[in-house]
TORFI-139882 format. One line per 2 residues: number of its first residue (from 1); for each residue x, y, z of C-alpha. Coordinates in Angstrom, 2 decimals. Layout:
N
NUM) X Y Z  ...
This chain:
560
1) 0.04 0.19 -0.06  0.92 3.68 0.19
3) 2.68 4.51 2.39  4.17 8.54 2.03
5) 3.15 10.91 -0.67  5.76 13.09 -2.41
7) 4.39 16.84 -2.26  5.85 18.72 -4.72
9) 5.44 21.76 -7.54  8.31 20.00 -9.81
11) 7.86 17.53 -12.30  9.62 14.01 -10.42
13) 11.09 10.84 -12.17  8.20 7.91 -11.18
15) 8.13 4.36 -12.31  4.34 4.81 -12.56
17) 2.26 7.92 -14.66  0.42 9.81 -12.23
19) -1.08 9.50 -9.20  -4.52 11.09 -9.09
21) -5.27 12.60 -5.48  -8.78 13.15 -4.71
23) -9.62 16.34 -1.91  -10.46 15.22 1.86
25) -14.05 14.17 2.26  -15.52 15.36 5.34
27) -14.59 11.95 6.96  -10.88 12.40 6.34
29) -11.12 16.11 7.58  -12.57 15.16 10.75
31) -9.97 12.55 11.67  -7.12 15.54 10.20
33) -8.59 17.92 12.59  -9.56 15.41 15.34
35) -5.92 15.66 16.86  -6.04 19.30 17.14
37) -8.94 20.25 18.26  -10.52 19.57 22.03
39) -13.94 19.00 21.13  -16.20 16.89 18.53
41) -16.60 19.68 15.07  -20.51 19.73 14.51
43) -21.70 18.10 11.13  -22.16 21.87 9.90
45) -18.54 23.26 11.32  -17.12 20.01 9.07
47) -19.17 20.88 6.19  -17.91 24.72 6.03
49) -14.63 23.87 6.93  -15.05 20.96 3.51
51) -16.54 24.02 1.68  -13.72 26.86 3.12
53) -11.29 24.26 1.89  -12.34 22.45 -1.09
55) -10.92 19.65 1.25  -7.36 20.34 0.10
57) -4.18 20.20 3.15  -2.33 23.20 2.40
59) -6.33 24.87 3.30  -7.13 22.80 6.31
61) -3.15 23.49 7.46  -3.79 27.30 7.28
63) -7.33 27.03 8.84  -5.42 24.88 11.99
65) -2.86 27.47 12.26  -6.37 29.82 12.99
67) -8.10 27.18 15.06  -4.70 27.49 17.46
69) -5.31 31.30 18.26  -9.25 31.46 17.89
71) -12.68 29.49 18.03  -13.30 27.48 14.86
73) -16.92 29.44 14.71  -14.86 32.51 14.53
75) -12.87 31.59 11.79  -15.16 29.97 9.93
77) -17.55 33.63 9.81  -14.42 35.64 9.01
79) -14.59 36.40 5.37  -12.04 34.50 3.06
81) -10.26 37.00 2.17  -9.55 37.65 6.08
83) -7.47 34.71 5.83  -7.11 33.45 2.90
85) -5.44 35.74 0.69  -1.97 35.26 1.87
87) -2.64 31.58 0.63  -4.37 32.35 -2.58
89) -1.17 33.64 -4.01  1.18 31.26 -3.16
91) 1.97 29.64 -5.61  4.23 26.61 -3.72
93) 0.86 23.87 -3.44  0.27 24.13 -7.48
95) 1.76 21.82 -9.92  4.16 24.35 -11.65
97) 3.35 23.19 -14.67  -0.46 24.12 -13.91
99) 0.63 27.48 -12.58  2.69 27.94 -15.83
101) -0.26 27.31 -18.00  -2.20 29.87 -16.07
103) 0.02 32.46 -16.53  0.34 31.81 -20.09
105) -3.34 32.23 -20.20  -3.53 36.04 -18.43
107) -0.70 37.27 -20.59  -1.61 36.13 -23.87
109) -3.00 38.38 -26.66  -4.72 35.26 -28.76
111) -9.07 35.79 -28.81  -8.90 32.09 -28.48
113) -6.55 32.18 -25.03  -8.17 35.18 -23.83
115) -12.08 33.43 -24.43  -10.31 30.47 -22.65
117) -8.77 31.96 -20.01  -12.39 34.64 -18.96
119) -14.12 30.94 -19.29  -11.56 29.74 -16.45
121) -12.56 32.85 -14.37  -16.10 32.80 -15.02
123) -15.45 28.78 -13.33  -13.90 30.30 -10.69
125) -16.80 32.48 -9.20  -19.18 29.34 -9.92
127) -17.18 27.52 -8.39  -19.64 24.62 -7.14
129) -20.10 24.34 -10.95  -22.81 24.55 -14.19
131) -23.57 23.42 -17.00  -22.14 24.27 -20.51
133) -25.71 25.17 -21.71  -26.45 27.66 -19.01
135) -22.80 29.53 -18.74  -22.84 29.45 -22.83
137) -25.99 30.97 -22.68  -25.64 33.89 -19.82
139) -22.78 34.68 -20.39  -23.51 34.80 -24.56
141) -21.12 37.98 -24.99  -18.00 35.87 -24.64
143) -18.63 33.40 -27.36  -18.07 30.34 -25.25
145) -18.06 27.09 -26.97  -17.95 23.69 -26.45
147) -13.99 23.63 -27.53  -12.95 25.94 -24.44
149) -14.47 23.92 -22.05  -12.46 20.70 -23.53
151) -9.32 23.03 -23.72  -9.48 23.53 -19.83
153) -10.42 20.45 -18.61  -7.58 18.46 -20.74
155) -5.45 20.46 -19.22  -6.75 19.96 -16.25
157) -7.92 23.31 -15.08  -11.60 22.14 -15.01
159) -13.44 18.52 -14.54  -16.64 17.24 -16.03
161) -19.14 15.68 -13.20  -22.24 13.58 -14.18
163) -24.17 14.07 -11.73  -25.28 11.24 -9.96
165) -29.26 9.73 -11.44  -29.08 12.57 -13.99
167) -27.01 10.64 -16.76  -26.91 13.21 -19.42
169) -26.69 16.16 -16.87  -23.52 17.61 -16.75
171) -21.22 19.65 -14.86  -18.42 21.78 -15.06
173) -16.29 22.92 -12.23  -12.85 24.64 -11.58
175) -10.08 22.01 -9.91  -10.45 23.57 -6.23
177) -6.05 23.85 -5.92  -6.26 26.35 -8.34
179) -9.34 28.55 -7.29  -8.10 31.01 -5.35
181) -4.98 31.39 -7.17  -6.79 31.99 -10.28
183) -9.45 34.26 -8.38  -6.82 36.44 -6.85
185) -5.63 37.64 -10.64  -9.29 38.90 -11.52
187) -9.58 43.05 -11.26  -12.84 43.78 -8.43
189) -14.86 45.29 -11.55  -14.21 41.98 -13.43
191) -15.07 40.18 -10.95  -18.11 42.24 -9.93
193) -19.46 41.78 -13.40  -19.26 38.01 -13.94
195) -20.44 37.67 -9.99  -23.92 39.67 -11.11
197) -24.12 37.33 -14.43  -23.81 34.26 -12.67
199) -26.29 35.67 -10.17  -28.96 36.23 -12.70
201) -28.07 32.91 -14.14  -28.48 31.01 -10.99
203) -31.23 32.94 -9.35  -33.33 34.26 -12.19
205) -33.60 37.34 -14.57  -35.58 39.18 -11.89
207) -33.99 38.51 -8.44  -33.40 42.40 -8.17
209) -36.91 42.69 -7.77  -36.74 41.22 -4.17
211) -37.78 37.58 -6.45  -35.27 34.71 -6.36
213) -36.13 31.93 -8.81  -33.75 29.44 -8.59
215) -32.81 27.39 -12.06  -33.60 23.63 -12.55
217) -29.90 23.62 -12.25  -29.37 24.52 -8.54
219) -32.06 23.21 -7.11  -30.91 19.52 -8.70
221) -27.07 20.15 -7.15  -28.59 21.00 -3.90
223) -29.77 17.73 -3.66  -26.01 16.84 -3.71
225) -23.73 16.89 -0.90  -20.57 17.43 -3.44
227) -22.35 20.50 -4.71  -23.16 21.80 -1.33
229) -23.61 24.75 0.32  -24.66 26.23 -3.69
231) -24.07 28.62 -6.27  -27.16 30.69 -5.02
233) -25.59 30.88 -1.32  -21.90 31.84 -2.15
235) -22.67 34.39 -4.54  -24.98 36.43 -2.55
237) -22.97 36.10 0.65  -20.08 37.01 -1.41
239) -22.34 40.05 -2.80  -23.44 41.37 0.39
241) -19.50 41.29 1.79  -18.35 43.40 -1.36
243) -21.04 45.54 -1.26  -20.01 49.58 -0.94
245) -23.25 51.85 -0.88  -26.48 51.04 1.13
247) -28.03 50.77 -1.71  -26.25 47.92 -3.24
249) -26.44 46.08 -0.01  -30.04 46.55 0.18
251) -30.88 44.68 -3.09  -28.69 41.44 -1.57
253) -30.39 41.40 1.18  -33.63 41.51 -0.32
255) -32.25 38.84 -2.64  -30.93 36.66 0.57
257) -34.41 36.97 2.24  -35.95 35.39 -0.92
259) -33.63 32.97 -1.08  -33.43 31.53 2.34
261) -38.01 31.58 2.04  -37.59 29.69 -1.16
263) -35.46 26.99 1.00  -37.22 27.13 3.67
265) -40.36 25.92 0.93  -38.52 23.72 -0.64
267) -37.87 21.81 2.89  -33.94 22.70 2.57
269) -34.12 22.89 6.17  -29.86 22.51 6.67
271) -29.79 24.86 4.20  -32.04 27.60 5.48
273) -29.85 27.10 8.99  -26.60 27.80 7.17
275) -27.38 29.81 5.05  -29.20 32.56 7.74
277) -26.18 31.76 10.60  -24.29 33.22 7.57
279) -25.91 36.01 6.35  -27.22 37.22 9.78
281) -24.22 40.09 10.32  -25.58 42.38 7.36
283) -29.36 42.24 9.45  -28.87 43.46 12.73
285) -31.23 46.56 12.61  -34.83 45.23 13.57
287) -37.26 45.23 10.47  -39.87 43.06 8.60
289) -36.59 41.23 6.93  -34.37 41.04 10.08
291) -38.13 39.00 11.31  -38.04 36.84 8.55
293) -35.02 35.54 8.71  -35.23 34.54 12.30
295) -38.97 32.75 11.35  -36.95 30.65 8.65
297) -34.03 30.01 10.76  -36.37 28.91 13.65
299) -38.71 26.68 12.03  -35.98 25.13 10.30
301) -34.19 23.97 13.37  -37.64 22.75 14.67
303) -37.64 20.59 11.60  -34.57 19.15 11.84
305) -35.44 18.24 15.48  -33.40 21.55 17.48
307) -36.53 22.45 18.55  -35.19 23.74 21.73
309) -32.95 25.87 19.50  -35.74 26.93 17.86
311) -37.94 27.79 21.29  -35.01 29.73 21.97
313) -34.74 32.00 19.60  -38.85 32.17 19.29
315) -39.47 33.33 22.64  -36.46 35.86 22.64
317) -38.01 36.95 19.24  -41.52 37.01 20.34
319) -40.66 39.51 23.17  -40.22 42.68 20.67
321) -41.97 41.62 17.91  -45.88 40.98 18.82
323) -49.25 43.25 18.51  -47.91 46.47 20.78
325) -44.59 46.33 18.26  -44.89 49.12 15.31
327) -43.42 46.62 12.61  -46.00 44.01 13.83
329) -47.07 41.93 11.08  -49.86 39.51 11.82
331) -49.30 36.39 9.24  -45.81 36.53 9.88
333) -46.65 36.98 13.86  -48.31 33.59 13.28
335) -46.17 31.89 11.74  -43.96 32.09 14.17
337) -45.92 31.54 16.99  -47.00 27.95 15.21
339) -43.72 27.64 14.93  -43.59 27.64 18.23
341) -46.43 25.96 19.21  -45.47 22.89 17.25
343) -41.95 23.17 19.24  -43.56 23.06 22.24
345) -45.76 19.67 21.46  -42.50 18.08 21.32
347) -40.19 19.25 24.25  -43.44 20.76 27.00
349) -46.56 19.79 26.70  -47.81 21.42 29.39
351) -46.34 24.89 27.56  -48.10 23.72 24.16
353) -51.59 22.92 25.90  -51.77 26.26 27.23
355) -50.92 27.95 24.22  -53.02 25.63 21.91
357) -56.09 26.66 24.16  -55.29 30.81 23.93
359) -54.74 30.45 19.74  -57.66 27.96 19.33
361) -59.99 31.16 21.41  -58.30 33.43 19.05
363) -58.14 31.87 15.98  -61.21 32.25 13.27
365) -62.84 28.83 13.22  -61.92 26.23 10.03
367) -58.30 27.77 9.67  -55.26 26.05 9.47
369) -53.89 27.71 13.32  -57.74 26.77 14.71
371) -56.89 23.14 13.15  -53.57 22.82 14.24
373) -54.55 24.01 17.72  -57.12 21.18 17.69
375) -54.42 19.13 17.08  -51.92 19.22 19.83
377) -54.87 19.38 22.45  -56.35 16.02 20.99
379) -52.87 14.61 22.92  -54.52 15.01 25.95
381) -57.10 11.94 24.72  -56.19 8.45 24.72
383) -57.22 5.09 22.64  -60.08 5.61 20.15
385) -61.32 8.73 21.12  -58.02 10.63 19.92
387) -58.31 8.44 16.94  -62.17 9.40 16.50
389) -61.45 13.08 17.21  -58.08 13.43 14.48
391) -60.22 11.47 12.20  -62.59 14.48 12.45
393) -59.95 17.07 13.01  -58.54 15.32 9.66
395) -61.86 15.53 8.09  -62.89 19.12 8.41
397) -59.75 20.21 7.73  -59.41 19.05 4.46
399) -63.09 20.18 3.72  -61.94 22.92 3.63
401) -58.30 23.00 2.02  -56.16 23.12 4.33
403) -54.10 20.77 3.12  -50.97 20.73 5.40
405) -52.70 20.02 8.19  -54.92 17.59 6.68
407) -51.80 15.64 6.00  -49.76 16.33 8.83
409) -52.97 14.82 10.75  -53.50 11.93 8.20
411) -49.80 10.83 9.61  -50.37 10.98 13.28
413) -53.60 8.41 12.15  -52.17 6.37 10.08
415) -49.26 5.96 13.35  -51.85 5.55 15.61
417) -54.82 2.79 13.69  -53.35 0.37 11.63
419) -56.71 -0.31 10.45  -56.67 2.53 8.08
421) -53.31 3.04 7.64  -53.13 2.36 3.86
423) -56.09 4.88 3.10  -55.00 7.92 5.33
425) -51.10 7.27 3.78  -51.95 7.21 0.31
427) -54.39 10.32 0.54  -51.16 12.70 1.47
429) -48.89 10.89 -1.00  -51.65 11.55 -3.15
431) -52.07 15.22 -2.19  -49.04 16.35 -0.67
433) -46.31 18.57 -2.46  -44.01 19.21 0.87
435) -40.65 16.66 0.20  -40.54 16.41 4.38
437) -44.02 15.18 4.71  -43.58 12.74 1.86
439) -40.60 11.50 2.89  -43.04 10.61 6.23
441) -45.68 9.12 4.71  -42.92 6.87 2.56
443) -41.20 5.96 5.17  -44.39 4.65 6.98
445) -45.89 3.16 4.19  -42.82 1.24 3.39
447) -42.55 -0.28 6.95  -45.85 -1.80 6.62
449) -45.00 -3.56 2.99  -41.31 -4.52 5.10
451) -43.04 -5.43 8.38  -42.92 -9.12 7.09
453) -40.09 -10.82 5.07  -42.72 -13.60 4.39
455) -45.26 -11.39 2.64  -43.51 -8.65 1.78
457) -44.94 -6.69 -1.58  -42.06 -4.69 -1.73
459) -41.67 -3.42 -6.06  -38.99 -1.76 -7.55
461) -40.73 1.51 -7.43  -41.12 1.69 -3.78
463) -37.29 0.81 -3.45  -36.42 4.28 -6.29
465) -38.56 6.07 -3.53  -36.91 4.80 -0.11
467) -33.63 5.98 -2.40  -35.15 9.30 -2.67
469) -35.90 9.99 0.45  -32.55 8.51 1.69
471) -30.96 10.81 -0.50  -32.98 14.05 1.27
473) -32.33 12.93 4.51  -28.25 12.01 4.27
475) -28.09 15.63 3.24  -31.08 17.12 5.37
477) -29.24 14.94 8.58  -32.54 14.61 10.50
479) -30.80 11.82 12.69  -34.57 9.91 13.64
481) -35.95 10.15 9.95  -32.67 8.61 8.66
483) -31.93 5.83 10.64  -35.67 5.06 10.05
485) -34.79 5.24 6.42  -31.92 3.39 6.42
487) -32.79 0.62 7.92  -36.39 0.22 6.03
489) -33.67 0.32 2.43  -31.51 -2.00 3.97
491) -34.09 -4.29 4.40  -35.29 -3.81 1.21
493) -31.79 -3.63 -0.65  -30.94 -7.00 1.17
495) -34.18 -9.07 0.09  -33.76 -8.41 -3.02
497) -30.10 -8.94 -3.54  -29.22 -6.03 -4.86
499) -25.61 -5.47 -3.03  -24.18 -2.86 -4.73
501) -26.46 -0.43 -3.83  -26.17 -2.07 -0.32
503) -22.22 -1.35 -0.12  -23.00 2.47 -1.60
505) -26.02 3.02 0.82  -23.17 1.21 3.63
507) -20.71 3.93 2.42  -23.10 7.05 3.27
509) -24.23 5.93 6.30  -20.94 4.88 7.30
511) -20.40 8.81 7.07  -22.72 9.85 9.29
513) -21.93 8.03 11.37  -18.45 7.99 12.07
515) -18.89 12.36 11.97  -21.63 11.74 15.24
517) -19.29 9.35 16.81  -21.28 6.29 16.34
519) -18.93 3.66 16.12  -21.28 0.47 17.10
521) -23.74 1.73 14.53  -21.49 1.42 12.19
523) -19.45 -1.68 13.11  -22.51 -3.90 13.65
525) -24.00 -3.12 10.17  -20.27 -3.91 8.53
527) -20.82 -7.26 10.17  -24.11 -7.54 8.87
529) -22.88 -6.56 5.19  -19.73 -9.15 5.62
531) -22.37 -11.63 6.50  -24.64 -10.47 3.06
533) -21.87 -10.90 0.68  -19.88 -14.13 1.99
535) -22.24 -16.38 -0.04  -20.81 -14.38 -3.46
537) -17.24 -13.74 -2.26  -16.24 -14.37 -5.47
539) -18.21 -11.67 -7.09  -17.57 -8.70 -4.42
541) -14.08 -9.26 -3.48  -12.96 -5.49 -3.75
543) -16.26 -5.00 -1.28  -15.25 -7.70 1.00
545) -11.68 -6.86 1.32  -12.94 -2.98 2.22
547) -14.80 -4.03 5.12  -12.89 -6.32 6.14
549) -10.35 -3.46 6.70  -12.78 -1.21 7.99
551) -13.58 -4.08 10.23  -10.48 -4.37 11.94
553) -9.97 -0.24 12.13  -12.83 0.12 13.55
555) -12.18 -2.82 16.58  -8.44 -1.07 17.32
557) -11.00 2.18 17.64  -13.09 0.52 20.25
559) -10.41 -1.13 22.12  -8.53 1.50 21.99
């Protein structure tokens, strides 16, 4: 095996043509930094470190230096040009032939070379990647062509990625090792022009009018952890950091609020928390935009099983934002208190019941708020009395077109009354557009289908649905639902002898378990998959070899 790595920016004679080293993964970064920190990193901190470093050891070493003199949260909240500028200007970490090629392109008078170098600059700004079609359309004045992309790929300056499960969807992305070096060579006016066009490409033509319409590419890339946090996130954040005038700053503030709303509406709760926390420094004035962001943040925390944090945030916010406030907005205030009620219902039943009584008295008959309050109060009941009450509420809510609360009540009924589970789950699936609620319904349906191995009726379509739920929950890190989904998908794939997919699920889930320190869980599933593959040893020698090596590592960690 490989015992050492020779790192140099000069060519050296080797007995092999090339050694390709991938950037460090989240797990690798966690292991790399663990010895230097006195506390474990959170999943959010790891993802922000990955975004900041691109998984490159040279950048991680720089971050480690800063972590030695300040907190992780402070370092990560410091703008890139506050800690990365020196690194960006150094070329020691970049292979000399790439530095020479970039320098040659930047100085060339050839029209073709100028065009290729401009394309490289564009891709350094759109750092999460983009399709050639969209770049050529949005930056049509530069007259880019496919040969320009191919030339950059062939020279190792960018690379092309096929997005998983989208066979014909190609994204081109800059080589992370050169990104900061190239960006350091872009003058301020050119950088702003590229950024303006890039925001228009990912956020729609009318983003300047407080309305962000996220492009199909951006939406698709949000579903893949390798492209997090997304171009819209990075471009809006960088625009806030570099805005010089208050008028310009207000435009980007409006765009930021609109994007946060888009993320929450699309059930991208982890992304909401990350984005709102990063832009909060530009929202210190307590206006409606400030309070909307607080609402989006609290709701997303609640959906990520962080109810206590949501409660703390909302209780503090509602001290100022109430019906006596000059900024009072009834719709926003009711949305906040509904979120607070739902958070209480998970953490503090007594407070939830008291608040539900108040909302029930103050809300309009047959409104969402009235149905929500009554569904919370139904928790006081037990047995058939509770089920009957919820069934009446569900029917009434659906008849008054309050589909969101009707579907949530339906999921409660499905969990309580096994005789009507299928009917209520199918009703949810046929009427619900929210990813989060659909995931809950699919998991409940799958639990029914897989409850008895002897009579299992699961189909390929069911496995596809479960796989989509798994991908969503893997990115969102909603631990309870993720663990349920993993167990169901594992059982389904095992029943169908789909061992390639099973192995990939193990790799993905083990990443989550390693970050959260669940070594026992990873070891348990490692043993399960080794047992499953043992009878097919000749067909899966690479998988089995990896699993035995990983199992030995886990055993050593448990012993130590």
